[in-house]
C-alpha positions as CSV (number, residue, x, y, z in Angstrom):
1,X,-43.3,4.6,-34.6
2,X,-46.9,5.8,-35.4
3,X,-50.2,4.9,-33.9
4,X,-53.1,6.7,-35.5
5,X,-52.1,10.2,-35.3
6,X,-49.4,10.2,-32.6
7,X,-45.7,9.6,-33.4
8,X,-44.4,7.8,-30.5
9,X,-40.5,8.3,-29.9
10,X,-38.0,6.2,-28.1
11,X,-34.6,7.3,-27.3
12,X,-34.7,10.4,-29.3
13,X,-36.4,13.8,-28.8
14,X,-38.9,15.8,-30.6
15,X,-36.4,18.3,-31.7
16,X,-34.2,15.9,-33.3
17,X,-37.3,14.4,-35.2
18,X,-38.4,17.8,-36.2
19,X,-34.9,18.8,-37.4
20,X,-34.4,15.7,-39.7
21,X,-37.1,16.2,-42.5
22,X,-36.6,12.7,-44.0
23,X,-37.4,10.9,-40.9
24,X,-40.2,13.4,-40.2
25,X,-41.9,12.7,-43.7
26,X,-41.5,9.1,-43.1
27,X,-43.6,9.3,-39.9
28,X,-46.0,11.7,-41.6
29,X,-46.4,9.3,-44.3
30,X,-47.6,6.6,-41.6
31,X,-49.8,9.1,-40.0
32,X,-51.5,9.6,-43.5
33,X,-52.0,6.0,-44.0
34,X,-53.5,5.5,-40.7
35,X,-56.2,8.6,-41.7
36,X,-56.7,7.1,-45.1
37,X,-57.3,3.5,-44.0
38,X,-58.6,3.9,-40.5
39,X,-56.9,2.9,-37.3
40,X,-57.7,-1.1,-37.1
41,X,-57.8,-1.6,-40.8
42,X,-54.4,-0.1,-41.1
43,X,-53.0,-2.0,-38.3
44,X,-54.3,-5.5,-39.7
45,X,-53.2,-4.6,-43.2
46,X,-49.8,-3.5,-41.9
47,X,-49.5,-6.7,-40.0
48,X,-50.4,-8.8,-42.8
49,X,-47.7,-7.2,-45.1
50,X,-45.1,-7.5,-42.7
51,X,-46.1,-11.5,-42.5
52,X,-45.8,-11.7,-46.2
53,X,-43.2,-9.4,-47.2
54,X,-41.2,-8.5,-44.1
55,X,-40.2,-5.1,-42.8
56,X,-38.2,-3.7,-46.1
57,X,-40.8,-4.9,-48.6
58,X,-43.9,-4.0,-46.5
59,X,-45.8,-1.8,-49.0
60,X,-46.5,0.8,-46.2
61,X,-42.7,0.9,-45.3
62,X,-41.9,1.2,-49.1
63,X,-44.2,4.2,-49.4
64,X,-43.2,5.8,-46.3
65,X,-39.5,5.6,-47.5
66,X,-40.5,7.2,-50.9
67,X,-42.1,10.0,-48.7
68,X,-38.7,10.7,-47.5
69,X,-38.1,12.7,-50.4
70,X,-41.6,14.0,-51.3
71,X,-41.6,17.7,-50.4
72,X,-45.4,17.6,-50.5
73,X,-45.2,16.4,-46.9
74,X,-43.5,19.6,-45.7
75,X,-46.9,21.3,-46.0
76,X,-48.4,18.4,-43.7
77,X,-49.6,19.9,-40.7
78,X,-48.0,18.5,-37.3
79,X,-49.6,20.0,-34.1
80,X,-47.9,18.7,-31.1
81,X,-50.2,17.7,-28.2
82,X,-50.3,19.6,-25.1
83,X,-47.9,17.2,-23.4
84,X,-45.4,17.2,-26.4
85,X,-45.7,20.9,-26.5
86,X,-44.6,21.1,-22.8
87,X,-41.7,19.0,-23.4
88,X,-40.3,21.3,-26.4
89,X,-40.3,24.3,-23.9
């Protein structure tokens, strides 16, 4: 789950995320969406999309699933926070 520029993980490790390029690209697409639309506007628009179209047809999820195969996201810079870096070491 992404909130702003932070990818929140549950029941998985950062190593697993970083080793799975499709999953990482998907989450980075959400980071990009937050960045382009702004924090609260994105949350509001995502919620409205979810209510209207459900999860699978939510345009933000459709876009993120398409990004899973978009190699341009491989150059998107992901810098772990100091707390995240400590967990990797």
